[in-house]
C-alpha positions in Angstrom: 111.4 97.4 115.3 108.4 99.0 117.0 110.6 100.5 119.6 112.7 102.2 117.0 109.7 103.4 115.1 108.1 104.8 118.3 111.2 106.9 119.1 110.9 110.6 118.1 112.8 111.3 114.8 114.8 114.4 114.3 115.2 116.0 110.8 117.3 118.8 109.5 115.0 121.2 107.7 115.7 123.9 105.1 113.5 126.7 106.4 114.7 129.1 109.1 111.9 128.7 111.5 108.2 127.9 111.8 107.2 131.4 110.9 108.8 131.0 107.4 107.1 127.7 107.0 103.7 129.2 107.9 104.3 132.1 105.5 105.2 129.9 102.6 102.2 127.7 103.2 99.9 130.7 103.3 101.3 132.2 100.1 101.1 128.9 98.2 97.4 128.6 98.7 96.5 132.3 98.2 94.8 133.6 95.1 97.5 136.4 94.6 100.0 135.4 91.9 102.6 137.7 93.3 102.4 136.0 96.7 102.5 132.6 95.0 105.7 133.6 93.1 107.3 134.6 96.4 106.5 131.2 97.9 107.9 129.4 94.9 111.1 131.4 95.2 111.4 130.4 98.9 110.9 126.7 97.9 113.6 127.0 95.3 115.9 128.2 98.1 114.8 125.2 100.2 115.6 122.8 97.3 119.1 124.3 97.1 119.7 123.5 100.8 118.0 120.1 100.6 119.9 119.0 97.5 118.3 115.6 96.6 116.4 115.2 99.9 113.6 117.7 99.2 110.3 116.2 100.4 108.2 114.8 97.5 105.1 116.7 98.7 106.9 120.0 98.6 108.2 119.5 95.1 104.7 118.4 93.8 103.0 121.4 95.4 105.5 123.8 93.9 105.0 122.2 90.4 101.2 122.4 90.6 101.2 126.0 91.9 103.7 127.1 89.2 101.1 125.7 86.6 98.4 127.8 88.2 100.6 131.0 88.2 101.4 130.6 84.5 97.8 129.8 83.7 96.5 133.0 85.3 99.2 135.1 83.7 97.9 134.4 80.2 101.3 134.0 78.7 100.8 130.5 77.5 98.3 129.0 75.1 95.8 126.2 75.8 98.0 123.4 74.4 101.1 124.6 76.3 99.1 124.7 79.5 97.8 121.2 79.0 101.3 119.8 78.5 102.5 121.7 81.6 99.6 120.5 83.8 100.1 117.0 82.4 103.8 116.8 83.4 103.0 118.0 86.9 100.1 115.5 87.3 102.1 112.5 86.0 105.1 113.5 88.2 102.8 113.7 91.3 101.2 110.2 90.8 104.6 108.6 90.0 106.4 110.2 93.0 103.7 109.6 95.5 103.2 106.0 94.7 106.8 105.2 94.0 107.7 104.3 97.6 104.6 102.1 97.9 105.8 99.8 95.2 107.6 96.7 96.5 109.7 94.2 94.7 106.7 93.1 92.6 104.8 95.7 90.6 101.3 96.6 91.8 98.6 98.6 90.1 98.7 102.3 90.6 95.0 102.5 91.3 95.4 100.2 94.3 98.3 102.2 95.6 96.5 105.5 95.1 93.4 104.0 96.9 95.5 103.2 99.9 96.6 106.9 100.0 93.0 108.2 99.5 93.9 109.6 96.1 90.8 109.7 93.8 90.8 107.0 91.1 90.0 109.5 88.3 93.3 111.3 89.0 95.2 108.1 88.3 93.0 107.7 85.1 94.0 111.2 84.2 97.6 110.3 84.5 97.0 107.2 82.4 95.4 109.3 79.6 98.4 111.6 79.6 100.8 108.7 79.3 99.1 106.3 77.0 95.9 107.8 75.4 94.4 111.0 74.2 95.5 114.1 76.0 92.7 115.4 78.3 91.2 118.9 78.0 92.4 121.9 79.9 89.2 121.9 82.0 90.1 118.4 83.4 93.7 119.5 83.9 92.7 122.5 86.0 90.2 120.3 88.0 92.9 117.7 88.7 95.4 120.3 89.8 92.9 121.8 92.2 92.0 118.4 93.7 95.6 117.4 94.1 96.5 120.6 95.9 93.7 120.1 98.3 94.9 116.6 98.9 98.5 117.8 99.6 97.2 120.5 102.0 95.2 118.0 103.9 97.6 115.0 103.9 100.9 116.8 104.2 101.0 120.5 104.9 98.3 120.5 107.7 100.0 117.6 109.4 103.3 119.6 109.8 101.7 122.3 111.8 101.4 120.3 114.9 105.1 119.3 115.2 108.2 118.4 113.2 107.9 117.4 109.6 107.2 113.8 108.9 106.7 111.9 105.7 105.3 108.7 107.1 102.2 109.2 105.0 104.1 108.9 101.7 106.1 105.7 102.5 106.2 102.7 104.7 109.2 101.3 106.5 111.4 98.8 104.7 110.4 96.0 107.0 106.7 96.6 106.3 107.3 96.8 102.6 109.1 93.4 102.7 106.3 91.9 104.7 103.7 93.1 102.2 105.8 91.9 99.3 106.2 88.5 100.8 102.5 88.2 101.5 101.7 89.2 98.0 104.2 86.7 96.6 102.7 83.9 98.8 99.2 84.8 97.7 100.2 84.8 94.1 102.0 81.5 94.5 99.0 79.9 96.2 96.7 81.2 93.5 99.0 79.8 90.8 99.2 76.4 92.4 95.4 76.3 92.7 95.0 77.2 89.1 97.5 74.5 88.0 95.7 71.9 90.1 92.3 72.9 88.7 93.8 72.8 85.1 95.2 69.3 85.8 91.9 68.1 87.2 90.0 69.4 84.2 92.3 67.6 81.8 92.1 64.3 83.8 88.3 64.5 83.8 88.1 65.1 80.1 90.6 62.4 79.3 88.6 59.9 81.5 85.5 60.8 79.5 87.3 60.2 76.2 88.5 56.8 77.4 85.0 55.8 78.4 83.7 56.9 75.0 86.4 55.0 73.1 85.6 51.8 75.1 81.9 52.2 74.1 82.9 52.8 70.5 85.1 49.6 70.4 82.1 47.6 71.7 80.0 48.5 68.7 79.1 45.6 66.4 81.1 45.6 63.1 78.0 45.8 60.9 76.6 48.8 62.7 77.3 52.3 61.3 79.8 54.3 63.3 77.7 57.4 63.2 75.1 55.7 65.4 76.7 56.2 68.8 75.5 54.1 71.7 73.9 55.6 74.8 76.3 56.5 77.6 77.1 53.8 80.1 75.8 53.9 83.6 79.4 54.0 84.9 79.8 57.4 83.2 77.1 59.1 85.2 79.5 59.8 88.1 82.1 61.2 85.7 79.6 63.5 84.1 78.5 64.7 87.5 82.1 65.5 88.4 82.6 67.5 85.2 79.3 69.4 85.8 80.4 70.3 89.3 83.7 71.5 88.0 81.9 73.6 85.3 79.9 75.3 88.0 83.0 76.3 89.9 85.2 77.3 86.9 83.5 77.3 83.6 86.2 79.5 82.0 88.9 77.1 82.8 87.0 74.1 81.6 86.2 75.9 78.3 89.9 76.6 77.8 90.8 73.0 78.3 88.0 71.8 76.0 89.3 74.0 73.1 92.8 72.5 73.3 94.0 70.1 70.7 92.8 66.6 71.4 89.4 67.5 72.8 86.9 69.6 70.8 89.6 70.1 68.3 90.4 66.5 67.3 93.8 65.2 66.1 94.2 63.3 62.9 94.7 60.0 64.9 91.4 60.6 66.7 89.5 61.2 63.5 91.0 58.0 62.0 89.9 56.1 65.1 86.4 57.3 64.7 86.4 56.8 61.0 85.8 60.5 60.2 87.1 62.4 57.2 89.6 65.2 57.8 88.8 68.9 57.1 90.6 68.6 53.8 87.7 66.6 52.4 85.1 69.0 53.8 84.0 72.4 52.6 85.7 75.2 54.5 83.1 77.8 53.5 80.3 75.8 55.2 82.0 73.8 57.9 80.1 70.9 59.5 81.2 68.5 62.2 81.5 64.8 61.3 78.5 62.9 62.7 80.5 60.4 64.7 82.7 63.1 66.2 79.6 65.2 67.2 78.0 62.2 68.9 81.2 61.4 70.7 80.9 64.7 72.7 77.1 65.0 72.8 76.7 63.3 76.3 79.1 65.8 77.8 77.8 68.9 76.0 74.1 68.0 76.8 75.0 67.8 80.4 76.7 71.3 80.3 73.9 72.9 78.2 73.2 75.8 80.6 72.7 79.2 79.0 75.7 80.5 81.0 78.0 77.8 79.7 76.8 78.2 76.1 77.5 81.9 76.2 81.0 81.3 77.6 81.7 78.6 75.0 80.5 80.8 72.1 82.6 83.8 73.2 85.7 81.7 73.7 85.2 80.1 70.3 85.1 83.5 68.6 88.2 84.6 70.5 90.1 81.6 69.3 88.9 82.2 65.8 90.2 85.8 65.9 93.6 84.6 67.2 93.8 82.2 64.3 93.5 85.0 61.8 97.3 85.5 61.9 98.1 81.8 61.8 97.8 79.3 59.0 96.1 76.5 61.1 93.4 75.4 58.7 92.5 72.3 60.7 91.9 74.2 64.0 90.0 77.0 62.3 87.7 74.5 60.5 86.6 72.8 63.7 86.2 76.0 65.7 84.0 77.4 62.9 82.1 74.1 62.8 81.4 74.1 66.5 80.1 77.7 66.3 77.9 76.7 63.4 76.6 73.7 65.2 75.6 75.7 68.3 73.8 78.4 66.3 72.0 75.8 64.3 70.9 74.1 67.5 69.4 77.4 68.6 67.7 78.2 65.3 64.0 78.3 65.0 63.6 78.3 61.2 60.2 78.4 59.5 60.7 75.1 57.7 60.9 73.2 61.0 57.3 74.0 61.7 56.1 71.5 59.0 58.3 68.5 59.8 56.8 65.3 61.1 57.4 63.8 64.5 59.9 61.3 63.2 61.9 64.1 61.5 61.8 66.2 64.6 63.0 63.3 66.7 65.9 62.6 64.4 66.8 66.3 64.4 66.6 66.6 68.1 68.8 63.6 68.6 72.0 65.4 67.5 71.3 68.8 69.2 73.4 70.0 72.0 70.4 71.7 73.6 66.7 71.6 72.8 65.2 74.8 74.2 66.0 78.0 72.5 68.5 80.3 74.3 68.4 84.1 74.2 71.9 84.8 72.9 73.7 88.1 72.9 73.2 88.7 69.2 74.9 92.1 68.9 77.9 90.8 70.7 78.1 87.7 68.6 77.7 89.8 65.4 80.6 92.0 66.4 82.7 89.0 67.4 82.0 87.3 64.1 83.1 90.3 62.1 86.2 90.7 64.2 87.3 87.2 63.2 87.5 87.1 59.4 88.2 83.8 57.8 86.8 81.5 55.0 83.9 80.5 57.2 82.9 84.0 58.3 80.2 84.5 55.5 78.5 81.2 56.5 78.6 82.1 60.3 77.4 85.6 59.6 74.5 84.3 57.5 73.5 82.0 60.4 73.6 84.8 62.9 71.6 87.2 60.7 68.9 84.6 60.1 68.5 83.6 63.7 68.6 87.1 65.4 65.5 87.8 67.5 65.4 91.4 66.2 66.8 91.0 62.7 68.4 93.8 60.8 66.7 95.3 57.7 67.0 93.2 54.6 69.0 95.7 52.7 71.5 96.1 55.6 71.9 92.3 55.8 72.5 92.0 52.1 75.1 94.8 52.1 76.8 93.3 55.1 77.0 89.9 53.6 78.3 91.3 50.3 81.1 93.3 52.1 81.9 90.1 54.0 82.3 88.1 50.8 84.5 90.8 49.3 86.7 91.1 52.4 87.2 87.3 52.9 87.5 86.8 49.1 85.0 83.9 49.0 82.4 83.1 46.4 78.8 83.9 47.0 76.8 81.1 48.5 73.7 79.6 46.9 71.5 80.4 49.8 72.2 84.1 49.6 69.1 86.0 48.5 69.6 87.4 45.0 66.8 89.9 44.9 66.3 92.4 42.1 67.6 95.2 44.4 70.8 93.2 45.0 71.3 92.6 41.3 71.3 96.3 40.6 74.1 97.0 43.1 77.3 98.4 41.6 80.2 96.2 40.5 82.9 95.9 43.2 85.0 93.0 42.0 85.7 91.0 38.8 83.6 88.1 40.2 80.5 90.4 40.5 81.0 91.4 36.9 81.1 87.8 35.7 78.0 87.0 37.8 76.1 89.9 36.2 77.3 88.9 32.8 76.2 85.3 33.2 72.8 86.3 34.6 72.3 88.7 31.7 73.5 86.1 29.2 71.0 83.5 30.5 68.1 85.9 30.2 69.0 87.2 26.7 70.1 83.7 25.3 67.9 80.9 26.6 69.4 77.5 26.5 68.8 75.3 23.5 70.6 72.1 22.3 73.2 72.7 19.6 75.1 70.3 17.5 78.7 70.1 16.6 78.1 71.6 13.2 76.8 74.9 14.7 80.0 75.5 16.6 81.8 77.1 13.7 84.3 79.9 13.9 81.9 82.5 12.8 79.4 81.7 15.6 82.2 81.9 18.1 83.2 85.3 16.8 79.6 86.5 17.0 79.3 85.1 20.6 82.5 86.9 21.6 81.3 90.2 20.2 78.0 89.8 22.1 79.9 89.1 25.3 82.1 92.2 24.8 79.0 94.4 24.0 77.3 93.0 27.1 80.3 93.8 29.3 80.5 97.3 27.9 76.8 97.8 28.6 77.2 96.6 32.2 80.2 99.0 32.8 78.4 102.0 31.4 78.3 104.8 33.9 81.0 103.2 36.1 84.6 104.3 36.4 85.8 101.1 34.6 86.3 100.8 30.9 86.5 97.7 28.7 89.8 97.0 26.8 89.1 95.0 23.6 92.8 94.6 22.8 94.5 91.4 23.5 97.0 92.5 26.2 98.9 90.3 28.7 97.9 92.3 31.7 100.0 90.2 34.0 103.1 92.0 32.6 101.8 95.4 33.7 101.5 96.6 37.3 98.4 98.1 38.7 97.9 101.7 37.6 99.9 101.4 34.4 98.7 101.0 30.8 100.6 99.6 27.8 102.8 102.2 26.1 103.1 104.4 29.2 106.6 105.6 29.9 108.2 105.2 33.3 109.1 108.9 33.4 106.5 110.7 35.5 107.0 113.8 33.3 105.0 112.2 30.5 101.9 113.2 32.5 102.7 116.8 32.0 101.0 118.9 29.3 103.6 119.5 26.5 102.2 122.4 24.7 100.4 125.3 26.4 100.2 129.1 26.1 99.3 131.8 28.6 96.6 134.4 28.1 95.8 137.3 30.3 92.3 138.1 31.3 92.4 141.4 29.4 92.8 139.5 26.1 89.7 137.3 26.7 86.7 138.2 24.5 83.7 139.6 26.5 80.4 137.9 25.8 77.4 139.9 26.4 74.7 138.3 28.5 71.4 137.4 27.0 68.4 139.6 27.6 66.5 136.5 28.7 67.0 135.9 32.4 67.4 132.3 33.4 66.1 132.6 36.9 63.7 130.7 39.0 60.1 130.9 37.8 58.2 133.8 39.3 61.4 135.7 40.2 62.3 138.7 38.3 66.1 138.8 38.1 67.8 142.0 37.0 69.1 141.8 33.5 72.9 142.5 33.3 74.1 144.0 30.1 77.5 145.4 29.0 76.2 148.9 29.6 74.9 148.2 33.1 77.8 146.7 35.0 77.6 146.4 38.8 81.4 147.3 39.1 83.2 150.2 37.6 86.2 149.9 35.4 88.7 150.3 38.3 87.1 147.5 40.3 87.3 145.2 37.2 91.0 146.0 36.8 91.6 145.1 40.4 89.8 141.8 39.9 91.7 141.0 36.7 95.2 142.0 37.9 97.5 139.0 38.4 95.2 136.4 36.8 96.4 134.2 34.0 94.9 131.3 32.2 97.0 128.3 30.9 
């Protein structure tokens, strides 16, 4: 193979002699548009002789030079030039890297790097293909850099001897060798990943077996939430899991979030004597005590800041993926783990006044003791990107625990928007300050809340007997409620309808008695009147100007326009 490659190759060329080649090269890279056009014509003749065997570098050079000629001529606009440059740039990157591709696709950036093509040129091609079209300035810059690259890598190399295109392709044997090597590397990496995944599952399953054995050894009279201390035989197992986490924390986190581990199955919950998520509150998810203490020995051993960051980010990613699925069970426990981690990291004011016994009991169920500096802005964005029933609760925890909290008004508005978007009721722990109560009405629930608040203040509670609940009192109460609603809606675009209408029978945007014909919205009776027929009102002698400014008084006798100017202004105007 080497002997065949070392032999001198002969090519049939399309140019007459070396003098024609040198002339075309000189004219292509000149600043004179006329000379460049002559060179493009000669290349067109070469392409007719070459048929489909024209060198790729020659075609790309001709395309880019043609863009420069049209740009300097001023015949095309900016958008047309951008599209013209874009086609030439995309064609250059695709053709140059095409022969570098083997049987398996490889990134264009890597192939371009092997050919010493700047990476930003490949990014420019990617923007033309998939993103926003770049500006004309970047197109001209890319064209200039590519022409310099072609002159250095192709045209200059042809001056010393016969044309050779070894720079733009490799031999078939070399391509096959590279492809086989890449396939072998990918296969080895895949096997290593599968082995690591299998080891992670085996380690976690062994941990679960040890914990279930300890759980079965509990006395019958002892509560199941009081989990025993880990056995000494488990120390080596926890050490193996910790070592695995140091080598591949991402893979271990992915396995932990599979069903059967941190996301328990119904059988596991029954074994531990825990209630399912159907019996718990989805708006404020909390982990069952026995299930939390089941995993505490493992999580306390992995409580490094790096692992906690990876686990939190992975939990939010899973919660975002579940937004399109109806997996309530999985979403509940993922939200519960996020809540548990943030609560462990919280440093609330009320904790400062607890006794030593209370603090010891609280620390017993914490995954980690020392406070960790979390990426609060990233967590806030991840929480808002994963809307679910538990999002307001998680958002409240993040806003309360941030080291540099947002302004109070911003937090209140953000929480209110979150309640509206997730269609959940307001929590009791949300601050209902006077500023928040004066906020506009967004939903029907907010109207009911304001109405109840106003009713409690205006009608204090007092015990009433059955005799007072007469029909007249109910009518008065209903009238007061309607009046209160009308008062709250005053100044808003909403109006109160006192008629008893079954609104479920009418679609949104339609009122009773409205016809389905859209022409009913047209004005039936109207008349036209020209401007000449309008009565002219003389302005008052009193000038309504700014204080201290003497505005000129305009009267009917002192117009600023003459009669012909007024006729021009009035001509063609009609009022309906």
